[in-house]
ZAMARZA-105271 format. One record per residue: x, y, z of N, C-alpha, C in turn; residue in three letters. Coordinates in steps of 0.001 Angstrom, whole numbers. Example, Ala and Ser with C-alpha at 12.3 -4.5 7.8 and 13.67 -1.06 7.14 Angstrom:
ZAMARZA-105271
R	13190	-5690	7800	12300	-4500	7800	13200	-3300	7800	ALA
R	12850	-2250	7080	13670	-1060	7140	12900	30	7870	SER
//
This chain:
ZAMARZA-105271
R	17291	-13210	-23751	16798	-14134	-23098	16330	-13354	-22131	MET
R	15091	-13676	-21581	15087	-13372	-19659	14786	-14814	-19014	SER
R	15114	-14674	-17865	14250	-15525	-16791	14238	-15076	-15588	LYS
R	13354	-15921	-14802	12756	-15281	-14079	12341	-16789	-12809	VAL
R	13190	-16732	-11521	12803	-18069	-10683	12021	-17512	-9740	THR
R	11234	-18492	-9197	10295	-18324	-8560	10380	-19633	-7252	VAL
R	10574	-18980	-6577	10603	-19609	-4627	9699	-20276	-4284	VAL
R	9360	-21502	-4321	8505	-22221	-4201	7743	-22884	-4226	GLY
R	7508	-24182	-4610	6577	-24176	-5803	4694	-24658	-5098	ALA
R	4320	-24306	-4276	2830	-24486	-3893	1946	-23946	-4313	GLY
R	1270	-23506	-3967	-249	-22808	-5060	182	-21289	-5128	ASN
R	761	-21332	-4682	675	-19247	-5395	2192	-19155	-5974	VAL
R	3152	-20263	-5889	4602	-19577	-6571	4006	-20673	-7776	GLY
R	3870	-21999	-8144	3019	-22702	-9088	2209	-21678	-10379	ALA
R	1216	-20666	-9016	411	-19976	-10613	1011	-18932	-10677	THR
R	2471	-18260	-10373	2992	-17560	-10534	3733	-17935	-11381	CYS
R	4456	-18720	-11603	5475	-19744	-12274	4131	-19965	-14146	ALA
R	2868	-20047	-13834	2224	-20487	-14754	2056	-19838	-15439	ASN
R	1570	-18793	-14500	953	-17063	-15360	2699	-16800	-16349	VAL
R	3805	-16456	-15954	4474	-16315	-15842	4655	-17088	-16963	LEU
R	4484	-17952	-17210	4654	-19221	-19167	4314	-18657	-19539	ALA
R	2526	-18622	-18974	1236	-18347	-20187	1610	-17273	-21050	PHE
R	1425	-15918	-20424	1427	-15366	-21153	2724	-14381	-21535	LYS
R	4069	-16067	-21367	5237	-15073	-22318	6257	-14275	-21452	GLU
R	5896	-13620	-20078	6383	-12763	-19869	8107	-13034	-19708	ILE
R	8074	-14338	-19245	9746	-14369	-18913	10257	-15746	-20453	ALA
R	11173	-15572	-20803	11436	-16963	-21870	11371	-18888	-20934	ASP
R	12230	-18309	-19649	12107	-18930	-19083	11796	-19196	-17835	GLU
R	11164	-20073	-17222	11359	-20126	-15633	11369	-20849	-14593	VAL
R	12084	-20735	-13734	12621	-21898	-12720	11743	-22118	-12074	VAL
R	11520	-22823	-11301	10395	-23143	-9822	11600	-24254	-8974	MET
R	11692	-23064	-8212	12351	-24227	-6563	11881	-24666	-5454	LEU
R	11577	-25512	-4701	10641	-25778	-3526	11993	-27032	-2573	ASP
R	11758	-26932	-1588	12452	-27882	-424	12274	-29190	-1007	VAL
R	10527	-29439	-1375	10379	-31238	-1539	10575	-31658	-2534	LYS
R	10808	-32998	-2324	11728	-33255	-3469	10051	-33673	-4391	GLU
R	10799	-33589	-5773	9088	-33796	-6570	8232	-32601	-7576	GLY
R	8481	-31959	-6537	7219	-31386	-6680	7429	-29903	-7543	VAL
R	8440	-29168	-7595	8815	-28699	-8885	8621	-28982	-10017	SER
R	9463	-30305	-9923	9786	-31478	-11198	8419	-31408	-12423	GLU
R	7275	-31274	-10945	6257	-32224	-11515	5309	-31865	-12511	GLY
R	5273	-30469	-11188	4355	-28894	-11508	5013	-28492	-12883	LYS
R	6164	-28381	-13199	7220	-28039	-14505	6085	-29116	-15423	ALA
R	6099	-30122	-15514	5980	-31262	-16705	5015	-31112	-17096	MET
R	3972	-31106	-15677	2805	-30665	-16211	2512	-29522	-16661	ASP
R	2986	-28088	-16539	2865	-26852	-16848	3690	-27233	-18969	MET
R	4512	-27142	-18636	5160	-27750	-20321	4379	-28713	-20963	ASN
R	3370	-29969	-20526	2840	-30780	-21301	1592	-29882	-21792	GLN
R	1164	-28436	-21183	67	-27589	-21514	824	-26732	-23400	THR
R	2069	-26652	-23218	2910	-25405	-24631	1958	-26189	-25797	ILE
R	1959	-27185	-25872	940	-27713	-27536	-658	-26852	-26970	GLN
R	-421	-27129	-26147	-2416	-26691	-26093	-3066	-25428	-26615	LEU
R	-2145	-24670	-25240	-2117	-23164	-25160	-1174	-22708	-25798	LEU
R	-278	-23236	-26742	354	-22323	-27171	1511	-21156	-27271	GLY
R	2166	-21623	-26392	3275	-20363	-25647	4854	-21186	-25712	PHE
R	5707	-20002	-26232	6810	-21194	-25743	7711	-20321	-24557	ASP
R	7654	-19941	-23710	8421	-20452	-22461	8184	-21836	-22331	SER
R	9870	-22083	-21603	10009	-23052	-20991	9834	-23141	-19957	ARG
R	9532	-24015	-18886	9488	-23831	-16941	10526	-25012	-16912	ILE
R	11414	-25182	-15405	12107	-25865	-15118	11702	-25874	-13991	LYS
R	11913	-27374	-13236	11539	-28125	-12045	12199	-28074	-11311	GLY
R	13202	-27595	-9796	14211	-28013	-9054	13971	-28167	-7763	VAL
R	14737	-29020	-7812	14450	-29109	-5794	15561	-28829	-5064	THR
R	16142	-27553	-4251	16796	-27067	-3885	18053	-27158	-4984	ASN
R	18001	-27240	-6154	18704	-26619	-6914	19526	-25028	-6953	ASP
R	20241	-24381	-6937	20394	-23042	-6944	20817	-22350	-7511	TYR
R	22186	-23932	-8063	22622	-23174	-9549	21998	-23485	-10814	ALA
R	20636	-23845	-11078	19769	-23716	-11788	19447	-22141	-12245	ALA
R	19237	-21706	-10452	18549	-20164	-10415	19331	-19079	-11336	THR
R	20627	-19736	-11391	21635	-18815	-11320	21335	-17894	-12625	ALA
R	21319	-16685	-12949	21532	-15217	-14085	20241	-14944	-13813	ASN
R	19039	-15115	-12819	18508	-14849	-12949	17944	-13229	-13382	SER
R	16893	-12547	-13937	16511	-11360	-13900	16254	-11159	-13205	ASP
R	14890	-11798	-12110	13621	-11372	-11279	13938	-12651	-10282	VAL
R	13742	-12430	-9737	13397	-13931	-8556	12000	-13772	-7243	VAL
R	10975	-14506	-7457	9716	-14055	-7016	10476	-15479	-6046	VAL
R	9610	-14756	-4840	10546	-15516	-3107	8183	-16009	-2241	VAL
R	7877	-16692	-2838	7402	-17246	-2106	7646	-18214	-681	THR
R	8384	-18390	-764	8599	-19252	1171	8304	-19292	2016	SER
R	7620	-19805	3004	7476	-19906	4005	6290	-21393	4411	GLY
R	5653	-21243	5770	5077	-22591	6315	4132	-21573	6976	ILE
R	2913	-21559	6214	1297	-21165	6682	1540	-20987	8681	PRO
R	655	-20524	8893	666	-20568	10689	-279	-21811	11013	ARG
R	666	-22430	12182	-295	-23549	12560	-1130	-23448	14034	LYS
R	-1601	-24728	13912	-2599	-24596	15130	-1661	-24482	16485	PRO
R	-1728	-23420	17538	-550	-23577	18602	414	-22680	18638	GLY
R	644	-22156	16903	1950	-21811	16812	1514	-20080	17020	MET
R	2313	-19047	17542	1841	-17910	18125	2358	-16912	16322	THR
R	2407	-15741	16674	2240	-15111	15532	4216	-14677	15254	ARG
R	4937	-14845	16934	5900	-15104	17235	6920	-15945	16278	GLU
R	6564	-16886	16705	7153	-18241	16077	6667	-18475	15136	GLU
R	5989	-17819	14080	5472	-18546	12701	6724	-16685	12132	LEU
R	6768	-15788	12448	7399	-15109	11964	8664	-15174	11797	ILE
R	8988	-15803	13553	10601	-16159	13217	10897	-17480	12584	GLY
R	10281	-18556	12743	9528	-19422	11396	10175	-18983	9743	VAL
R	9732	-18074	9359	9679	-18105	8040	10573	-16639	7760	ASN
R	10965	-16046	8761	12122	-14918	8395	13571	-16035	8452	ALA
R	13540	-16953	9054	14859	-17874	8945	15085	-18492	7214	GLY
R	13898	-19032	7100	13310	-19702	5767	13833	-18630	4736	ILE
R	13274	-16760	4781	13785	-16148	4052	14524	-16304	3637	VAL
R	15239	-15214	5227	17120	-15048	4899	18094	-16443	4154	LYS
R	17073	-17541	4328	18486	-18624	2944	18250	-18836	2612	SER
R	17052	-18356	1834	16350	-18238	94	17520	-17335	-508	VAL
R	16781	-15976	307	17831	-14750	-566	19604	-14771	-54	VAL
R	19424	-15571	792	20990	-15720	539	22012	-16431	-214	GLU
R	21198	-18144	-539	21150	-18651	-1815	21005	-17932	-2975	ASN
R	20238	-17347	-3031	19511	-17141	-4770	20767	-15706	-5368	ILE
R	21573	-14838	-4073	22073	-13751	-4198	23614	-14268	-5008	LEU
R	23937	-15746	-4335	25015	-16669	-4918	24986	-16586	-6181	LYS
R	24381	-17302	-6706	23904	-17354	-8092	23276	-16026	-9469	TYR
R	22574	-15117	-8495	22292	-13885	-9314	22316	-12965	-8379	SER
R	23641	-12497	-8659	23986	-11429	-7926	22920	-9751	-8398	PRO
R	22625	-10078	-9502	22068	-8914	-9922	20304	-9050	-10132	ASP
R	19491	-9856	-9001	18617	-9684	-9339	17645	-9014	-8598	ALA
R	16725	-8739	-9136	15433	-7908	-8324	14277	-8705	-8044	ILE
R	14307	-8372	-6636	13381	-10047	-5678	12291	-8968	-5425	LEU
R	11475	-10076	-5923	9977	-9486	-5425	9027	-10996	-4221	VAL
R	9381	-9642	-2995	8720	-11215	-2119	7015	-11235	-1874	MET
R	6813	-12148	-1534	5465	-12779	-1778	5234	-13397	-111	ILE
R	6339	-13865	411	6142	-14265	2013	5250	-13848	3172	SER
R	5296	-13892	3721	4409	-13208	4630	5069	-13673	5719	ASN
R	5061	-12701	7170	3980	-11398	6928	5075	-10686	6112	PRO
R	4035	-10738	4712	4991	-9844	3147	6043	-8144	3409	MET
R	5043	-7928	4233	5618	-6295	4839	7424	-6336	4912	ASP
R	6985	-7703	6426	7739	-7383	7342	8933	-8514	6829	THR
R	8491	-9115	6244	9461	-10013	5136	9814	-9249	4357	MET
R	9914	-8077	3765	10666	-7707	2769	11274	-6792	3173	THR
R	10866	-6529	4374	12038	-5517	5867	13169	-5623	6014	TYR
R	12892	-7583	6014	13601	-8038	6395	14752	-8318	5336	LEU
R	14606	-8474	3771	15533	-8885	2829	16620	-7606	2733	THR
R	15739	-6246	3074	16347	-5500	2573	17447	-4738	4110	ALA
R	17119	-5717	5442	17621	-5420	6094	19049	-6500	6069	LYS
R	18541	-7433	5302	20631	-8932	5648	20719	-8304	4100	VAL
R	20381	-8125	3272	20976	-7960	1996	21877	-6058	1674	THR
R	21255	-5948	1875	22092	-4755	2151	21473	-4650	400	GLY
R	20719	-4828	199	21272	-4220	-2030	20010	-3158	-1662	LEU
R	20490	-2881	-3026	20138	-972	-3196	18258	-762	-3358	PRO
R	17757	-13	-2920	16329	-34	-1985	15291	-548	-3184	LYS
R	15890	-84	-4078	15065	-728	-5501	14663	-1756	-6369	HIS
R	15581	-2505	-5421	15424	-3805	-6381	14963	-5211	-4812	ARG
R	13909	-3996	-3975	13298	-5196	-2777	11861	-5097	-3127	ILE
R	11094	-5424	-3723	9951	-5090	-3787	8592	-5932	-3688	ILE
R	8007	-6067	-2502	6949	-6313	-1758	5691	-6054	-2315	GLY
R	4797	-7518	-3193	3722	-7691	-3767	2390	-6626	-3485	MET
R	2398	-7114	-2094	1337	-6889	-1457	121	-5863	-2062	GLY
R	972	-5158	-2534	-258	-3620	-2769	-792	-3829	-4274	GLY
R	-414	-4739	-5162	-876	-5210	-6622	-2095	-6085	-6387	ALA
R	-2110	-7157	-5075	-2865	-8071	-4922	-4282	-6924	-4309	LEU
R	-3602	-6493	-3283	-4707	-6092	-2700	-5610	-4842	-3390	ASP
R	-4846	-4139	-4665	-5360	-3146	-5735	-6689	-3821	-6617	SER
R	-6035	-5048	-7121	-7037	-5963	-7896	-8011	-6480	-7425	SER
R	-8045	-7048	-5980	-9529	-7123	-5085	-10548	-5614	-5064	ARG
R	-9547	-4517	-4824	-10478	-3337	-4667	-11054	-3150	-6752	PHE
R	-10685	-2838	-7084	-11311	-3321	-8478	-11978	-3970	-8660	LYS
R	-11627	-5409	-8513	-13261	-6356	-8800	-14047	-5376	-7918	TYR
R	-14138	-5796	-6457	-15484	-5297	-5718	-15979	-4203	-5963	TYR
R	-15339	-3001	-6570	-15607	-1830	-7181	-16360	-1857	-8340	LEU
R	-15710	-3096	-9439	-16402	-3067	-10778	-18118	-4072	-10414	SER
R	-17583	-5378	-9460	-19213	-5331	-8774	-19994	-4771	-8688	GLU
R	-19666	-3713	-7353	-20774	-2506	-7230	-21261	-1882	-8539	ALA
R	-20673	-1723	-9707	-20589	-527	-10167	-21438	-1420	-11565	LEU
R	-21425	-2516	-11797	-21861	-3597	-12567	-20581	-3653	-13909	GLY
R	-19918	-3323	-13814	-18900	-3081	-15150	-17721	-3491	-15254	VAL
R	-16649	-3406	-16064	-15519	-4108	-16168	-15084	-3701	-15537	ASN
R	-14110	-4881	-14411	-13092	-4256	-13922	-11675	-3260	-14496	ALA
R	-11516	-4170	-16446	-10292	-3701	-16502	-10854	-2043	-16808	ASN
R	-11487	-1163	-16235	-11450	19	-17096	-12160	447	-15325	GLU
R	-11711	34	-13832	-12291	457	-13184	-10517	719	-12451	VAL
R	-10760	2277	-12447	-8599	2567	-11293	-9467	2138	-9535	GLU
R	-8669	2141	-9192	-8315	1633	-7623	-7230	1551	-7439	GLY
R	-6566	1985	-6070	-5386	1176	-5666	-5470	1575	-4142	MET
R	-5023	593	-3486	-5026	344	-1771	-3665	182	-1403	VAL
R	-3413	1160	-888	-2001	1599	21	-1875	1504	1851	ILE
R	-761	1084	1866	-272	1018	3133	778	-600	3596	GLY
R	-403	-1349	4757	537	-2451	5204	-131	-3411	4714	GLY
R	35	-5093	4393	-467	-5799	3674	-1437	-7075	4085	HIS
R	-2484	-5965	4931	-2831	-6943	6395	-4731	-6845	6464	GLY
R	-5352	-7392	6920	-6998	-6983	7190	-7048	-5420	8173	ASP
R	-6512	-5417	8737	-6576	-4353	9335	-5920	-3134	9034	THR
R	-4964	-3421	8424	-3683	-2436	7581	-3475	-1797	6660	THR
R	-4309	-2002	5556	-4442	-1991	4867	-5740	-740	4102	MET
R	-5179	501	2669	-6327	1545	3089	-6819	1909	1640	ILE
R	-7717	1187	1318	-8223	1636	-305	-8397	3043	195	PRO
R	-7666	3488	-797	-7449	5367	-1356	-8751	5133	-2361	VAL
R	-10311	4997	-1517	-11606	4991	-2339	-11584	7336	-2778	THR
R	-11489	7836	-2010	-11186	9295	-2789	-10561	9403	-4259	ARG
R	-9909	8613	-4667	-9420	8089	-5600	-9737	7403	-7109	LEU
R	-10568	6611	-6498	-11065	5165	-7131	-11927	6326	-8179	ALA
R	-11859	5244	-9118	-12800	5567	-10810	-13204	4893	-11894	ASN
R	-14591	5433	-12793	-14855	4703	-13917	-14756	5219	-14939	TYR
R	-13898	5301	-15434	-13941	6027	-17080	-13059	7505	-16149	LYS
R	-12630	7549	-15254	-12415	8665	-15432	-12944	9996	-14103	GLY
R	-14840	8722	-13829	-15433	9438	-13473	-15113	8928	-11615	ILE
R	-15026	9822	-10733	-14939	9418	-9677	-15635	8732	-9368	PRO
R	-15861	7835	-8558	-17021	6452	-8424	-17943	6918	-7156	VAL
R	-17419	8258	-6289	-18535	9102	-5646	-19148	9837	-6323	SER
R	-19284	9963	-7527	-20724	9780	-8758	-21297	9248	-8339	GLU
R	-21182	7750	-8870	-21609	7215	-9309	-22812	6121	-7965	LEU
R	-21067	6224	-6810	-22117	5194	-5954	-22761	5621	-4393	LEU
R	-23257	5291	-3874	-23748	5718	-2836	-22416	5697	-1382	THR
R	-22367	6767	-482	-21296	6499	532	-20932	5325	1242	GLN
R	-22078	4941	1302	-22290	3464	2141	-22186	2658	1230	GLU
R	-22423	2738	-349	-21746	1143	-662	-19953	1580	-843	THR
R	-19901	2635	-1054	-18136	2982	-1047	-17509	2102	233	ILE
R	-17946	2466	1127	-17869	1917	2584	-17399	496	2944	GLU
R	-18309	298	2339	-18725	-1486	1354	-17704	-2411	1123	LYS
R	-17633	-1738	-174	-16461	-2303	-881	-14780	-2003	-587	VAL
R	-14848	-1149	314	-13399	-946	1188	-13739	-2052	2334	ALA
R	-14253	-2466	3076	-14902	-3376	3833	-14668	-4414	3371	ALA
R	-14868	-4820	2307	-14701	-5931	1282	-13281	-6180	1338	ASP
R	-12495	-5121	576	-11062	-5186	520	-10278	-5424	1175	THR
R	-10747	-5530	2245	-9590	-5290	3686	-9999	-6777	3913	MET
R	-10843	-7325	4000	-11152	-9091	4555	-11131	-9764	3064	VAL
R	-10902	-9194	2031	-10275	-10172	541	-10097	-11493	304	GLY
R	-8757	-11887	1122	-8206	-12375	1623	-8843	-13623	2712	GLY
R	-9215	-12599	3448	-9887	-13576	4847	-11337	-14104	4487	ALA
R	-12036	-13455	3573	-12769	-14187	3095	-12737	-15579	2091	THR
R	-11884	-15385	1030	-11734	-16103	498	-10787	-17621	1407	LEU
R	-10049	-17280	3061	-9648	-18193	3228	-11061	-19458	3937	THR
R	-11891	-18611	4071	-12700	-19004	4974	-13683	-19523	4371	GLY
R	-14031	-19749	2928	-14835	-20434	2171	-13432	-21603	1161	LEU
R	-12349	-21036	512	-11339	-22465	383	-11192	-23222	1979	LEU
R	-11105	-23058	2811	-10179	-23405	3827	-9263	-23251	3838	GLY
R	-8192	-23197	2973	-6942	-22020	2626	-6487	-20594	1834	THR
R	-5673	-20336	1223	-4856	-18963	1248	-5774	-19363	-397	SER
R	-5802	-18116	-679	-6148	-18409	-2174	-4638	-18249	-2714	ALA
R	-4967	-18717	-4333	-3976	-18727	-4728	-3852	-17930	-6586	TRP
R	-5136	-18146	-7128	-4453	-17427	-8279	-4553	-16286	-8476	TYR
R	-5375	-14991	-7641	-5223	-13801	-7768	-3581	-13336	-6665	ALA
R	-3092	-13782	-6320	-1897	-13597	-5858	-583	-13803	-6524	PRO
R	-639	-15453	-6696	270	-15506	-8256	217	-14730	-9365	GLY
R	-842	-14230	-9526	-1219	-13444	-11158	-540	-12065	-10689	ALA
R	-351	-11507	-9210	-17	-10504	-8770	1137	-9972	-8972	ALA
R	1931	-11557	-8286	2976	-11198	-8635	3956	-11454	-9848	GLY
R	3018	-12255	-11162	3362	-12551	-12528	3227	-10773	-12769	ALA
R	2003	-10364	-12827	2061	-8869	-12993	3197	-7233	-12852	TYR
R	3461	-7809	-11475	4799	-6884	-10773	6088	-6997	-12112	VAL
R	6079	-8970	-11763	7228	-9178	-13083	7057	-8552	-14131	VAL
R	6425	-8753	-14571	5974	-8288	-16040	6181	-6385	-16719	GLU
R	5843	-6262	-15916	6439	-4814	-15494	8034	-4258	-15487	SER
R	8203	-5269	-14561	9868	-5113	-14282	10690	-5320	-15831	ILE
R	10299	-7072	-15899	10966	-7256	-16821	11175	-7058	-18200	LEU
R	9702	-6022	-18662	9260	-5840	-19929	9531	-4169	-19614	HIS
R	9482	-3424	-18320	10004	-1876	-18561	8474	-965	-18630	ASP
R	7813	-1373	-18374	6225	-1297	-18634	6228	284	-17800	GLN
R	6767	752	-17271	6657	1642	-16218	5420	1906	-15910	LYS
R	4921	658	-15438	2935	403	-14972	3207	1493	-13259	ARG
R	2455	1936	-12585	2379	2358	-11521	1559	1430	-10460	VAL
R	1950	1017	-9523	1157	363	-8663	1927	154	-7311	MET
R	1348	75	-5991	1329	446	-5264	2241	-1055	-4717	PRO
R	3621	-759	-3731	3715	-1846	-3624	4931	-1777	-2596	CYS
R	5545	-3512	-1492	5690	-2420	-402	7699	-2179	-706	SER
R	7503	-733	-14	9382	-463	-61	9810	568	620	ILE
R	11535	54	421	11760	727	1757	11557	2213	1786	MET
R	11324	3099	2802	10828	3912	2508	11901	4875	3635	LEU
R	12093	5892	2796	13512	7061	3909	12895	8342	3632	GLU
R	11915	8859	4532	11224	9855	4538	9539	10174	3652	GLY
R	9999	9159	2609	8603	9537	1957	7240	9382	3090	GLU
R	5832	9970	2910	4835	9713	3456	5552	9489	4834	TYR
R	6208	10869	4978	6608	10553	6854	7165	9452	7858	GLY
R	7517	8737	6588	7774	6843	6974	9528	7148	6772	GLN
R	9762	6219	7627	11597	5721	7426	11747	4657	8693	GLU
R	12677	3950	7327	13483	3167	8314	12040	1301	7852	ASP
R	11142	1692	6890	9624	623	7433	9633	252	5022	ILE
R	9122	-1010	5288	8897	-754	3871	6977	-1122	4330	CYS
R	6279	-495	2938	5345	-284	3041	4717	-214	1811	ILE
R	3349	-480	1854	2925	-90	-107	2876	1403	344	GLY
R	3106	1595	-916	3072	2810	-1476	2932	3268	-3212	VAL
R	2200	3564	-3744	2394	3473	-5403	3532	3786	-6320	PRO
R	4176	3498	-6868	5378	3564	-7107	6043	3261	-9279	VAL
R	5886	3790	-9677	6749	3227	-11525	7376	1782	-11416	VAL
R	7006	890	-12075	7890	-303	-12116	8545	-314	-12994	LEU
R	9627	-216	-13705	10163	-503	-14629	11375	-1191	-14405	GLY
R	12967	-1655	-15411	13801	-2724	-15589	14346	-2206	-14242	ARG
R	14474	-1530	-13989	15881	-662	-12865	14874	-1502	-11462	LYS
R	13883	-1758	-11534	12865	-2473	-9642	11964	-978	-9959	GLY
R	11766	-603	-8669	10217	329	-8169	12021	2188	-8858	TRP
R	11411	2389	-9491	11976	3689	-9833	11616	4895	-10257	GLU
R	10295	5353	-8669	9677	6226	-8691	9021	5957	-7735	LYS
R	8618	6869	-6261	7302	6870	-5907	6156	8008	-6309	ILE
R	5134	7929	-5881	3995	8641	-6546	3418	9062	-5153	ILE
R	3952	10579	-4800	2778	11470	-3616	1637	11625	-4532	ASP
R	595	10564	-3450	-868	11052	-3666	-1260	12074	-2979	LEU
R	-236	12804	-2173	-1413	14266	-1128	-1970	13608	-352	LYS
R	-1974	12882	591	-3059	12402	1398	-3957	13405	1347	LEU
R	-4874	12964	2234	-5554	13923	3078	-5021	13800	4916	THR
R	-5409	14501	5510	-5545	14481	6595	-5873	13467	7990	ALA
R	-6864	12419	7437	-8515	11614	7677	-6679	10106	7113	ASP
R	-6267	10463	5733	-5533	9508	4841	-4149	9110	6200	GLU
R	-3663	10446	6115	-2522	10149	6738	-2381	9619	8426	LYS
R	-3801	9747	8779	-3942	9650	9535	-3764	7744	9660	ALA
R	-4639	7194	8840	-5109	5845	8403	-3254	5595	8292	LYS
R	-2359	6007	7348	-1643	5151	6873	-413	5423	8086	PHE
R	-415	6292	8847	814	6022	9942	-22	4764	11204	GLU
R	-1233	4773	10888	-1427	3969	12257	-955	2649	11276	ALA
R	-1433	2674	10077	-445	762	9720	10	912	9668	SER
R	1238	2379	9168	2583	1938	9742	3317	1338	11093	ALA
R	2627	1593	11741	2904	1582	13506	2433	167	13896	LEU
R	1684	-652	13054	1281	-2307	13089	2269	-2774	12399	ALA
R	2191	-2149	11250	3337	-2804	10594	5110	-2822	11680	VAL
R	5360	-2008	12291	6856	-1545	12467	6472	-2432	13624	ARG
R	5084	-3177	14115	5015	-3964	15685	4995	-4884	15769	LYS
R	5419	-6115	13903	5248	-6547	13288	7385	-6961	12758	THR
R	7756	-5492	12615	9025	-5890	12212	10308	-6113	13192	ASN
R	9652	-5934	14994	9831	-6138	16297	10040	-6826	16360	ASN
R	9230	-8254	16171	9854	-9297	16087	10336	-9738	15299	VAL
R	11039	-9276	14933	12370	-9406	14289	13793	-9254	14461	LEU
R	13712	-8346	15564	14660	-7879	16581	14948	-8591	17491	ARG
R	13313	-8717	17805	13014	-9915	19719	13433	-10808	19065	GLU
R	13535	-11990	18041	14301	-13103	17813	15238	-12765	17385	THR
R	15737	-11988	17060	17129	-11419	16748	17733	-11881	15117	GLY
R	16428	-12133	14099	16110	-12669	13021	17485	-10968	12306	ALA
R	17269	-9942	12568	17585	-8939	11597	18875	-8707	13080	ILE
//
């Protein structure tokens, strides 16, 4: 019997839990939230679709009852608050760092062997924080961002090509942010054919630019952050881990010299399986790609420094 906990029953967390259950990725899905009744209500709503949609996974919602999360194989952390008017970036990081530290500490009391999938923002920094404060083996701490950014990249590529997104390959590495992510256009392809043979350079550059502001574009349209794709991306990561699928996808992980970086969590392609991330794939970056990756890492480090300034680590 497999068990996954999703901490945070907001739009992203609830969507992730719903996908986990609907696709029967886990036998049991627990949603935990701090707001009384939200997890319970959403879980009940989802359970009432079992007969309609024909799945067998069970969903349980709880309010701050970490005992109910015991023996989870994987835990997805979406907790945190969005930036509010008048709130500085440092204040946001400070608040969310406190929330994430508390969540992770309580989770590990009941599921000491769990693999942690981080979605909380700023995602690379919250993944780094988790690695620093828990001391867990690095393979068990995974930031989801690259899976989402790559899915958006493949969507924009498929739109430009006029083809099925399932038949397009492409990945986004680097930090999970509008100015830090790096769509690797050189390696993008459609059924093995490089997109450079199918699209003009101008179109490829537009696809990359649209990918980088993919989240901001949706926020502008919706008036809030997106949730369907982020929630599904979290479930996609969990599925590869729980089912030992050995999928290759970019994830934010702790680097120790790989890609020329140390003591940082940032997006690089990894093999995901039952032990967490199992292997880093070296893309052999070009000089231009290396420069972009170094600039991305520098930006992520600046955000990480806020953790030190606020005393979070």
